[in-house]
N, C-alpha and C positions, 0 to 999 in steps of 0.2 A: 890587694886591690880587687874590688868586686865590680862586676859588670852589671849594669842595669839592663834587663831584657824585658821586652814587652810581654804581657801575659799571653797575647795571641801567638807570638812566636814560640814561647815556651810550650804552649799547648800543642803546637804542630810538631815540635821536636820530641815531645813526650809520646805523641801518637806514633810517630815514625819509629821511635825506639821500641815501643810495645809491639808493633806489627810490621817488622821489616819485610817479610815475604809478601804480605798483602800489598804493601806499598810498591814493591818491585813489579808485581803482577799488574796492578792498576796502572802504573806509569808506562809499562811496556804495552799494555792494551791501548791506552790513550794515544801513545806515539804511533802505534801501528795504524790506528783509525785515522789519525791526521795524515799519515803518508798515503793511505788508501784514498782519502778524499782529495788531497791536494795533488798528488802525483799520479793518481790513477793506477797504483800498483795492483796488479791483477792476479798474479800467480801466488800459490801457497808458499813457495820457497822464498819469494821476495818478502812476503809478510813475516816469515820466520827470521829472515836476515835482519829485518828491522826490529822485531820483537825481542829476540834473545839478548842482544847487547844492551839495549836500554833497560830491560828487566834486571839483568845482572848488575849493571852499574848502579841502578837505584837501590837494589837490595844490598849491595856492598856498602853504599853510603849510609843506609839506615842501620846496618849492622855496626858500622863504625860509630854512629851516634849512640847506639845502645852501649857499646864498649866505653865510650867517653863518659856517659852518664854513670855507668857502674864504677869507673875509675875515680870519679870525683864525688861519689856518694850522692848523686842527685836522684830525685824521685823519678820513677817510671810513670 
């Protein structure tokens, strides 16, 4: 059974599989900026508390996508 995936979604998955660390850093930075703007987080420790978990989560997700693509012989 083959799944039909839109080209746009496949492109995003391929990009995240190619650049997992960059994806984690960008997502963590964006989430930290959102928290600074919305909640008014001011201290550096509060920024790190919001940056590190989001970055790690997004990086691990992208690494699992990379592993899945390698396992199924899909192009990067």
